[in-house]
N, C-alpha and C positions, 0 to 999 in steps of 0.2 A: 336882118336880125343878127346881133353880135354873137360870136362863138362863146359858149360857156367855158370859163377857165377852170381846170381841175385844180383844186386847192392842194397845197403841200401837206404832207403828214410829218409830224414831229419826229417819227421814227426813221424817216428817210433823209433828214437834214444832213447827216454825216455820211450818207451813202451816195448821193447824187453826183454825177460826173461833172467835169468842167462845163461851164455855160451859164446862161441866165434862165432861171426856173421861176415861172410866174406863179403867184399865189392868189392873184386877184386884188382889186382895190389898189392898184399901182405898186404893190409890193412884190419884190423879186428876191430870190436867193442867188447871189453871185458866187460861183465856184470857179477858182482858177489855180494855176500852179500845181496841176495834177492833184487837185483836191486838198492841198495843204492850206489854202486860203478860202475861207467861207464867210461871207458877210451878207447882211440884209441891205437892200437898195430900194429906195422910193424913186420910181421913174415917172416923170410927167413931161408934158409938152408945153413949151412957151415960145412964142414967136417962131413957130414952125420948127423948133429944135427940141430934140429929146435931151432932157437934163436928168442926171442921176444924183441923188442925194444919199450919202452913206448913213445908215442908221446904226451900224456897229457890227462887230463880229458875233458869230454864233456862240463864241465862248462867253460873251457878256450878256447876250440877249436870248431869251427863249422865243419860240415862234409866236406865242401869244403876246409877248411884250412888243415884238416887232410889228405885229398886226395893229396893236393899239397905237403905236407911234405913227404908222402909215395912215391910219384912220384920222388922226389928229392933223397930219400934214395935208391930207386930202380935204378936210374940212376948212383948213386955212386957205387952201387954193380956191375953194368955192366962194370964200369970203373976200377974195382979192388979195390975200397975203401970200407972198412968194414962199413956197416950201423951203427953198434954199436959204433964204434969209431967216426964216423961222427956226430952221435947224441950227444955223450959226448962232442965233441968240440963245438957244437952249444950251449949246456948248459953252458959250461965254458965261452963262449963269452958273453952270456946273463948276466951271473954273473959279468963278468968284466965290462960290460957297465952299469950294475945296473938295475935289474928288476924293473919295475914300481910299485909304491905303489898300484895301481889299481889291477894289476895282483896278487900281494901277498895277498891283502885283499880277493879277490875271492878264491884264493887257500886256504887261512886260513879258510874261511867260509865252503868250501867243506870238509876240514879236521874236522871242528867242528861238522858238520852234521853227520859224521861217528862216531867220538869218543863219542859224547854226545848222539848218537842214537836218534836224533831228527826225529820223525815220522811225524811231522806236518810242512808243507812248510811255514805256516804263521809265525812260530818262526824265520826261516831263512830269510824270507822276511823282517820282522821288523828289524832284526839284521843288514842286509845289507842296508836297506832303510835309516837308520840313517847315516851310513857311506857315502852312495851315495849322500845324500842331503847336508850334512854339511862338509864332508872331501874331496870328490872327486874334487869339483871345484878348490880347492887350491893345493891339494896334489896328485890327481889321476894320472897324467901323469909324475910326477917326479920320478927319480930313488929313491927307498926307502932308499938306503944307503946315500943319500944326504940330507935327512930330519932331521932337528935338533929339539931340545926342543923348540927353539924359534918359529919354524914353527907350532909346536903343540899348543903352547900358543896362537899364533895369531889366529889359527883356533878356539880354544875353547872360546877365548875372545868374539867372535862375538855373541855367544848365552849364555855365562855364566850367565849373569844377567837377560836376558829376557826370556830364555828358559832353566832354570837351570836343571830341571829333564832330559830334552833331552841331555843337555851338559854332565851330569854325565854318561848317557848311552854311549854317544859318546866317552868320555874319557876311559871308561872301554873297549870298542871295540878296540880303538886305542892301548891301552896297550896290549891286547891279540894279535893283529896283529903283533906288534913289537916283542913280546915274541916268536911268531911263526917264524918270520923272523930270529931271532937270532939262533933258533934251526936249521933252514934250511941253515944257513950260508949266508943269503942275507945281513945281517948287523952284525957288531961287536960292542963290547963295551956295555955300559949301555943302558937300554931302555929309549929312549927320552920321553916317555909318563909316566915315573915313577912319582908318586905323592910325596911321602915323600922325603924331602930334595931337590926336584927339582921343580916340577910344583907348589907345595904349597908355594914357595917363590914369586910367581907372580900372583896367583889366590886366591881370598878370599875363605874361607870355604863355602861350599854350604849352610850350615845352617844359615850363616849370610846374604845371599842374596835371599834365597828361602822363599817365603811367602806361607804357606799352606792355600789354600782356600777350605773350606768345602762346599760341595754342599748344596744348600738350601733345607731344608726338612720341611714337614708339620707335625704338631703335630698329633699323631695317632688318637686323638679324632675327628679330622676334616676330616679324610679320607672319611668317608661315604658321606659327602656333596660334596667332589670332584668327587667321583664315580657317585653320583646322577646328578651333573652338566654335566659330560661327557655323561651319558646315554641319556640326553635330547638334545644333539648336533646333531640333525638330518642332517643339511647341511654338517657337517664334521664327519659323522658317522665312516668312515674308520679310520681316525686318532684318534677319540675318543675311538673306540673299541681297537685300539692298546694301548692307554694309560691305559685303564681299564685292559687289558690283562697283560701289563707290571707291573702295581701296584700289582695286585692280585698274580702274579707268582713271584714277587720280583726279576725280571730278568733285565738284562742290555739291553739297546736299541739295541746294536749290535746283541744281541741274539734273541729278539722277532721281531724286524723289518724285519728280513730276514727269519722268520719262514715259513716252507713249510707244506702243508697239509700232505705230506708223513711222517712228523715227529710227527703227531698227531695220537695216538693210542686210538680211541674212546672206543674200547672194554675194554681195561685195564685202560683207563682214565689217560694216561701219555703223556707228551710232551717230546721228546728226543732231546736235543740241541746237534748237532754234534760237534765233537772235534775241527773242524776248526773254530768254533765260540766261543769256550771256551777261556776265558781270560787266564786261567792257563795252557792251551794247553795240558791238560791231554789226553792220547790216547784212550779215551772212551767217549760216550755221557753223558751229565748231564741230568738225568731224573727228570722231574718235575711232581708231582702228580697234576692232574687237578680237582679242586672242582666242585661241581654240577653247580654253577652259570656260570662258564666258559664253561662247556660242552654245556649248553643251548645256551650261546652266540655264540659259534662256530657253532653249528648246524643251527642257524638262519642266519648265514652270507653267502652271495653268493660266489661261487667259480669261479672267473674270470680267474685265471691262476694257476700256481703251488704254488703261495705264499698266505699265510693266509691274509696278508695285502698288496695287490697288488699295484704296481705303476701305473702311468697314461699312460705309453707307453710300449707296448710289454709285454714279459714275465719277468716282473721285480717286485721288492718290493718297498715299500715306503722308502724314504730316512731316515737315522737315525735321522736327524734333524727335521723331520716333527712333532713328538710328542711334542718336546720342543717349537716349534713355536706356536702350538695350545695352549699350557699352557700359553705362554706369552701373546697371544691375549686375553685370558679369564681372567687371574689373574694378568697380568702385568709382566714386565721383572724382572728377579732375584727373583721371588717369589718361584716357584717350579721347580725342575728338576727331570728327571726320576731316576737318581742316588740318589737323595735326598729321594725318596720314599723307596729305599732299606734301608736307615738309619731309616726311619719311621717304617718299618717292624721290624727292629732289636729292636727299642725302645718298640714297642708293645709287642714283645716277652719277653723282659726283665721284663716289668711291669706285665706280665701274668705268670711269672715264667716258661717259656718254656725252656726246656733243651738247654744249650748253643750250644752243638755239633749239635743238630737238626737244630738250627737256622743257624749255619755256613754252614752246608750241604745244607740247602735250598738256601743260598746265593752263593753257588758254591765256598766256601772258603776252603782252606786247614786247617785241624784241627790237633793240637798236633805236637810233634816233630817227627823225622824220625822213632823212635822206635814205637811210638803210631800209626803212619800212617801205618806201616808195619802190625800191628795187626788189625787195623780198616779199612779193605778194602771195607766193604759194604757201599753203599750210603744211607742206612737206609730209603729206599723209603717208606715202609709201615708204619714206625714210623712217617715219615714226613707227611703222607697223612692226618691224623686228625688235625695236626697243620695247614696245608694249608687250610683245610675246615673251621676251626675255624676263621682263618684270613679272609677268603672270606665272611663268615657270617657277620663279623663286617664291612667289606668294603661295602657290599650291604645292610646294616641294614637300611639306610635312605630310600632306595627304598622300602624295606619291610614295613616300617612304613607308607610310602605314599600310598601303596596299601591298 
């Protein structure tokens, strides 16, 4: 009596470790490269040899779709048709009809994640998010071999002058997708998203249409009064404390608004920003030394849920826009922004002759070229600690004088 195979669960597809996981009916989930590669395999025996036929990545096929494909190949095998040849004919038919732009884009992204060794899903999400929002509506379901440069131009024109930075990222992603499609044989000829000698004949240079808007920053001499004002905002203490924390740590709103108590190490006086909230997507936390004033602030704050700055409902955090709303209410629209205070911190450092690399490290910026980065692997935490304490002392100086 044959052993009953335990079928796979859709919820476990992205959790199973490396190896071949049987689903029954000759279908397997193949996981390799430490879980970064997951694909469905139809395995059968012919001439006393095991033969594997790839059905596709889990990024492109659901478990139900994979089961349907496996059932079809098993039926073919029972009728004397080679599953390997049947799958080859299916691929050729797809290629002849023209695989859709949407399928190629997703396939390209899956390939990039493996080749570029992206360990952070946020990078992949942003990459595909731009394509999904601005390219899929017009190009998604069209055969990729039918898309022309004119189609690319029409897609880019919609946001070229209004969202230039996004348009540039979209153009780069489109260029990569079509280069991938050429290598795979889905399209032939020149890349329709090529810039030089093609798109540049119809779209103005980004530098001519993009207006760089610097975030409003306060003069560093005035920061103590801002901190003092925030400290006296009892009705809005939560948002005010978030602003104080953001200013003194020189961090981004996306970093501090979602801060968790588990990220605060009171013993070592360090806040560790996890990699998924790092803008540069480095695969390790950004450590921020916490000055005395912030340690006291944190100790006095209530713990309503997992987040340092909790939201109004459930186990959530305050919205990223909450600090800027409070700043607008107090000081007026366009006066200050949280990002502007990062510039203020940099100005303060320059005028106090603080080492440039320490300031860049504090701002979670990459420093130096690739060679310098290879040798400068430390985050210089302990060297940054007195800098952040000196900055905090200045930020809280108006309160100290008032006392």
